[in-house]
C-alpha positions as YAML, in Angstrom:
chain: A
units: angstrom
residues:
- id: 1
  name: MET
  ca: [-34.53, 145.98, 53.80]
- id: 2
  name: SER
  ca: [-32.71, 143.84, 51.20]
- id: 3
  name: HIS
  ca: [-29.27, 145.04, 52.28]
- id: 4
  name: ILE
  ca: [-30.14, 143.85, 55.92]
- id: 5
  name: ARG
  ca: [-31.00, 140.41, 54.59]
- id: 6
  name: THR
  ca: [-27.83, 140.47, 52.52]
- id: 7
  name: ARG
  ca: [-25.85, 141.60, 55.61]
- id: 8
  name: ARG
  ca: [-27.41, 138.74, 57.65]
- id: 9
  name: ALA
  ca: [-26.82, 136.18, 55.05]
- id: 10
  name: SER
  ca: [-23.21, 137.51, 54.64]
- id: 11
  name: GLY
  ca: [-22.86, 137.27, 58.49]
- id: 12
  name: LYS
  ca: [-24.18, 133.72, 58.48]
- id: 13
  name: ALA
  ca: [-21.78, 132.90, 55.72]
- id: 14
  name: PHE
  ca: [-18.88, 134.21, 57.55]
- id: 15
  name: ALA
  ca: [-19.88, 132.44, 60.74]
- id: 16
  name: ALA
  ca: [-20.05, 129.23, 58.92]
- id: 17
  name: LEU
  ca: [-16.78, 129.76, 57.21]
- id: 18
  name: THR
  ca: [-15.11, 130.56, 60.46]
- id: 19
  name: MET
  ca: [-16.72, 127.48, 62.16]
- id: 20
  name: ALA
  ca: [-15.44, 125.43, 59.09]
- id: 21
  name: LEU
  ca: [-11.99, 126.67, 59.60]
- id: 22
  name: LEU
  ca: [-11.96, 126.05, 63.31]
- id: 23
  name: ALA
  ca: [-13.20, 122.55, 62.75]
- id: 24
  name: LEU
  ca: [-10.49, 121.99, 60.04]
- id: 25
  name: GLY
  ca: [-7.83, 123.14, 62.62]
- id: 26
  name: THR
  ca: [-9.25, 120.83, 65.36]
- id: 27
  name: THR
  ca: [-9.27, 117.87, 62.96]
- id: 28
  name: ALA
  ca: [-5.58, 118.54, 62.11]
- id: 29
  name: ALA
  ca: [-4.33, 118.89, 65.44]
- id: 30
  name: THR
  ca: [-6.29, 115.70, 66.43]
- id: 31
  name: ALA
  ca: [-4.84, 113.93, 63.43]
- id: 32
  name: THR
  ca: [-1.13, 115.17, 64.34]
- id: 33
  name: ALA
  ca: [-1.65, 113.99, 68.02]
- id: 34
  name: GLY
  ca: [-3.02, 110.80, 66.76]
- id: 35
  name: THR
  ca: [-0.11, 110.29, 64.27]
- id: 36
  name: ALA
  ca: [2.34, 110.90, 67.09]
- id: 37
  name: GLY
  ca: [0.57, 108.25, 69.18]
- id: 38
  name: GLN
  ca: [0.65, 105.89, 66.30]
- id: 39
  name: ASP
  ca: [4.32, 106.49, 65.60]
- id: 40
  name: ARG
  ca: [4.96, 105.66, 69.35]
- id: 41
  name: ALA
  ca: [3.08, 102.29, 69.12]
- id: 42
  name: PRO
  ca: [6.01, 100.15, 68.50]
- id: 43
  name: PHE
  ca: [7.98, 101.73, 71.23]
- id: 44
  name: ALA
  ca: [5.15, 101.11, 73.71]
- id: 45
  name: ALA
  ca: [5.10, 97.50, 72.35]
- id: 46
  name: GLN
  ca: [8.89, 97.12, 72.84]
- id: 47
  name: ALA
  ca: [8.42, 98.48, 76.46]
- id: 48
  name: ARG
  ca: [5.76, 95.97, 77.30]
- id: 49
  name: ALA
  ca: [7.97, 93.18, 75.86]
- id: 50
  name: ALA
  ca: [10.79, 94.47, 78.14]
- id: 51
  name: GLY
  ca: [8.45, 93.75, 81.05]
- id: 52
  name: LEU
  ca: [7.25, 97.33, 81.69]
- id: 53
  name: ASP
  ca: [3.55, 98.05, 82.79]
- id: 54
  name: GLY
  ca: [1.53, 101.05, 81.36]
- id: 55
  name: GLY
  ca: [2.66, 103.40, 84.01]
- id: 56
  name: ARG
  ca: [6.30, 102.57, 83.93]
- id: 57
  name: ALA
  ca: [6.31, 102.72, 79.98]
- id: 58
  name: ALA
  ca: [4.80, 106.10, 80.23]
- id: 59
  name: GLU
  ca: [7.41, 107.19, 82.75]
- id: 60
  name: LEU
  ca: [10.16, 106.08, 80.26]
- id: 61
  name: GLN
  ca: [8.59, 107.86, 77.46]
- id: 62
  name: ARG
  ca: [8.54, 111.07, 79.45]
- id: 63
  name: GLN
  ca: [12.19, 110.57, 80.06]
- id: 64
  name: VAL
  ca: [12.85, 110.07, 76.47]
- id: 65
  name: ASP
  ca: [10.92, 113.15, 75.46]
- id: 66
  name: ALA
  ca: [12.80, 114.94, 77.95]
- id: 67
  name: GLU
  ca: [16.27, 113.95, 76.48]
- id: 68
  name: LEU
  ca: [14.80, 114.55, 72.94]
- id: 69
  name: ALA
  ca: [14.15, 118.11, 73.96]
- id: 70
  name: ALA
  ca: [17.59, 118.69, 75.58]
- id: 71
  name: THR
  ca: [19.70, 116.82, 73.11]
- id: 72
  name: GLY
  ca: [17.89, 116.39, 69.92]
- id: 73
  name: GLY
  ca: [18.11, 113.35, 67.80]
- id: 74
  name: THR
  ca: [15.48, 110.66, 66.96]
- id: 75
  name: GLN
  ca: [13.52, 108.22, 69.00]
- id: 76
  name: VAL
  ca: [14.32, 104.87, 67.55]
- id: 77
  name: GLY
  ca: [13.43, 102.58, 70.43]
- id: 78
  name: ALA
  ca: [11.60, 102.71, 73.66]
- id: 79
  name: ASN
  ca: [14.65, 103.93, 75.58]
- id: 80
  name: LYS
  ca: [16.99, 104.80, 72.49]
- id: 81
  name: ILE
  ca: [17.61, 108.11, 70.83]
- id: 82
  name: ALA
  ca: [19.74, 108.09, 67.50]
- id: 83
  name: LEU
  ca: [22.03, 111.22, 67.33]
- id: 84
  name: ASP
  ca: [22.02, 112.16, 63.79]
- id: 85
  name: GLY
  ca: [24.25, 109.33, 62.66]
- id: 86
  name: LYS
  ca: [27.18, 109.93, 65.32]
- id: 87
  name: GLY
  ca: [25.79, 107.32, 67.82]
- id: 88
  name: PHE
  ca: [23.13, 106.80, 70.00]
- id: 89
  name: MET
  ca: [21.76, 107.36, 73.63]
- id: 90
  name: LEU
  ca: [20.22, 104.90, 75.77]
- id: 91
  name: LEU
  ca: [18.26, 105.29, 78.93]
- id: 92
  name: PRO
  ca: [17.82, 102.74, 81.77]
- id: 93
  name: LEU
  ca: [14.49, 101.28, 82.03]
- id: 94
  name: PRO
  ca: [12.35, 102.43, 85.30]
- id: 95
  name: GLY
  ca: [13.67, 100.41, 88.19]
- id: 96
  name: GLU
  ca: [16.99, 99.53, 86.43]
- id: 97
  name: LYS
  ca: [20.47, 101.10, 87.11]
- id: 98
  name: ARG
  ca: [22.13, 100.27, 83.72]
- id: 99
  name: ALA
  ca: [20.92, 101.21, 80.19]
- id: 100
  name: ARG
  ca: [20.39, 98.43, 77.87]
- id: 101
  name: ASP
  ca: [19.63, 98.31, 74.11]
- id: 102
  name: LEU
  ca: [16.44, 96.55, 73.71]
- id: 103
  name: ASP
  ca: [17.14, 95.85, 70.17]
- id: 104
  name: GLY
  ca: [20.43, 94.09, 71.16]
- id: 105
  name: GLY
  ca: [18.66, 91.57, 73.47]
- id: 106
  name: GLU
  ca: [20.35, 91.21, 76.86]
- id: 107
  name: ALA
  ca: [23.81, 92.15, 75.63]
- id: 108
  name: GLY
  ca: [23.58, 95.72, 77.00]
- id: 109
  name: ILE
  ca: [23.06, 94.64, 80.48]
- id: 110
  name: LEU
  ca: [24.48, 91.06, 80.87]
- id: 111
  name: GLY
  ca: [27.52, 91.50, 78.44]
- id: 112
  name: ASP
  ca: [29.80, 94.25, 77.58]
- id: 113
  name: PRO
  ca: [28.02, 97.52, 78.37]
- id: 114
  name: CYS
  ca: [29.61, 99.49, 75.38]
- id: 115
  name: TYR
  ca: [29.56, 97.93, 72.02]
- id: 116
  name: ARG
  ca: [32.79, 97.16, 70.23]
- id: 117
  name: GLY
  ca: [34.03, 100.25, 68.06]
- id: 118
  name: TYR
  ca: [32.20, 102.83, 70.33]
- id: 119
  name: ALA
  ca: [33.21, 105.23, 73.19]
- id: 120
  name: CYS
  ca: [30.50, 105.15, 75.83]
- id: 121
  name: PHE
  ca: [29.85, 107.88, 78.40]
- id: 122
  name: TYR
  ca: [27.68, 107.19, 81.51]
- id: 123
  name: GLN
  ca: [26.03, 109.71, 83.87]
- id: 124
  name: TYR
  ca: [26.91, 107.71, 86.73]
- id: 125
  name: GLU
  ca: [29.79, 105.74, 88.21]
- id: 126
  name: ASN
  ca: [30.17, 101.96, 87.32]
- id: 127
  name: PHE
  ca: [28.42, 102.44, 83.88]
- id: 128
  name: GLU
  ca: [25.23, 103.21, 85.36]
- id: 129
  name: GLY
  ca: [22.38, 105.67, 84.20]
- id: 130
  name: PRO
  ca: [21.86, 107.32, 80.89]
- id: 131
  name: SER
  ca: [24.52, 106.66, 78.17]
- id: 132
  name: PHE
  ca: [25.87, 108.39, 75.07]
- id: 133
  name: ASN
  ca: [27.31, 105.63, 72.84]
- id: 134
  name: LEU
  ca: [29.59, 107.51, 70.10]
- id: 135
  name: TYR
  ca: [31.75, 106.35, 67.18]
- id: 136
  name: ASP
  ca: [32.20, 109.35, 65.01]
- id: 137
  name: CYS
  ca: [35.60, 110.84, 65.21]
- id: 138
  name: GLY
  ca: [36.19, 114.45, 65.52]
- id: 139
  name: VAL
  ca: [32.64, 115.20, 66.60]
- id: 140
  name: ARG
  ca: [32.14, 116.86, 69.87]
- id: 141
  name: HIS
  ca: [29.04, 115.79, 71.99]
- id: 142
  name: ALA
  ca: [27.94, 118.20, 74.74]
- id: 143
  name: ILE
  ca: [27.08, 116.71, 78.04]
- id: 144
  name: SER
  ca: [25.44, 118.49, 81.00]
- id: 145
  name: TRP
  ca: [26.31, 116.04, 83.63]
- id: 146
  name: SER
  ca: [28.13, 116.79, 87.16]
- id: 147
  name: GLY
  ca: [29.38, 114.61, 89.91]
- id: 148
  name: THR
  ca: [31.07, 111.45, 89.12]
- id: 149
  name: GLY
  ca: [30.31, 109.18, 86.26]
- id: 150
  name: SER
  ca: [32.13, 106.69, 83.97]
- id: 151
  name: TRP
  ca: [33.18, 106.04, 80.52]
- id: 152
  name: ILE
  ca: [34.56, 103.14, 78.24]
- id: 153
  name: ASN
  ca: [36.71, 103.44, 75.15]
- id: 154
  name: ASN
  ca: [35.89, 100.22, 73.49]
- id: 155
  name: GLN
  ca: [37.63, 101.27, 70.25]
- id: 156
  name: PRO
  ca: [40.86, 99.85, 68.72]
- id: 157
  name: SER
  ca: [43.97, 100.94, 70.32]
- id: 158
  name: LYS
  ca: [44.87, 103.81, 67.89]
- id: 159
  name: TYR
  ca: [41.58, 105.78, 68.94]
- id: 160
  name: ARG
  ca: [41.59, 107.98, 72.09]
- id: 161
  name: VAL
  ca: [38.56, 109.44, 73.70]
- id: 162
  name: LYS
  ca: [38.74, 113.29, 74.29]
- id: 163
  name: PHE
  ca: [37.33, 115.53, 77.12]
- id: 164
  name: TYR
  ca: [36.87, 119.09, 76.58]
- id: 165
  name: ASP
  ca: [36.15, 121.85, 79.13]
- id: 166
  name: VAL
  ca: [33.61, 124.78, 79.24]
- id: 167
  name: ASN
  ca: [35.85, 126.99, 76.71]
- id: 168
  name: GLY
  ca: [36.16, 124.23, 74.32]
- id: 169
  name: ASN
  ca: [40.02, 123.53, 75.28]
- id: 170
  name: LEU
  ca: [41.02, 119.88, 75.23]
- id: 171
  name: GLY
  ca: [41.33, 119.06, 78.83]
- id: 172
  name: TRP
  ca: [42.43, 115.33, 78.66]
- id: 173
  name: THR
  ca: [42.79, 112.45, 76.27]
- id: 174
  name: SER
  ca: [42.41, 108.83, 77.23]
- id: 175
  name: PRO
  ca: [44.85, 106.10, 76.37]
- id: 176
  name: GLY
  ca: [43.92, 103.98, 73.30]
- id: 177
  name: GLY
  ca: [41.21, 101.40, 73.64]
- id: 178
  name: PRO
  ca: [40.01, 99.41, 75.22]
- id: 179
  name: VAL
  ca: [40.31, 101.26, 78.32]
- id: 180
  name: SER
  ca: [37.66, 102.43, 80.82]
- id: 181
  name: ASP
  ca: [37.25, 104.55, 84.07]
- id: 182
  name: ALA
  ca: [34.34, 103.56, 86.43]
- id: 183
  name: HIS
  ca: [34.84, 106.68, 88.47]
- id: 184
  name: ALA
  ca: [35.33, 109.84, 86.34]
- id: 185
  name: PRO
  ca: [34.74, 113.32, 87.42]
- id: 186
  name: TRP
  ca: [32.22, 115.02, 85.06]
- id: 187
  name: GLY
  ca: [32.23, 118.49, 86.76]
- id: 188
  name: TRP
  ca: [34.81, 120.03, 84.40]
- id: 189
  name: VAL
  ca: [33.73, 118.09, 81.30]
- id: 190
  name: TYR
  ca: [31.55, 120.02, 78.84]
- id: 191
  name: ALA
  ca: [32.06, 117.99, 75.79]
- id: 192
  name: VAL
  ca: [33.35, 114.67, 74.70]
- id: 193
  name: ALA
  ca: [34.43, 113.09, 71.44]
- id: 194
  name: ALA
  ca: [34.87, 109.47, 70.58]
- id: 195
  name: CYS
  ca: [38.23, 109.99, 68.98]
...
């Protein structure tokens, strides 16, 4: 009879240990989710300061999350992704056609759409839509756009933008900067380099 009590006590101890481990796992998952939400608080505040309501700010965050999954990098602003020290990506705010750097004030939308010293690539014509803003020479950055887009080489005249095809072959090199094309075909381009 004592071995039955021992089994019951062991069973209760095992059940208690299992429940404690499950609770610990749930607490850790909740803490991780809470931390992610806290890490995004400055981005949400930046989106509100840019005039986005909660729904539009959430829409922008979903777009940023999709780009992070596709391109990697680190979110550093409500609509900005740092590309491992090689440049950054900007997404237009919901309802806007052009991407702008919220850290740079209105310069990205009212002034020059591409910072001096950068080569910028836009998904759509006329410098609209998401943009890759690159400055690191010799580094190829993959793009998955089709149709017609645009680009700006806002670097000194000695730097030329390079466009590569699906096989990694150099397909075209731009003239030295500053130069741009508001109607560039993306269909054949699979990677770009700032210089």
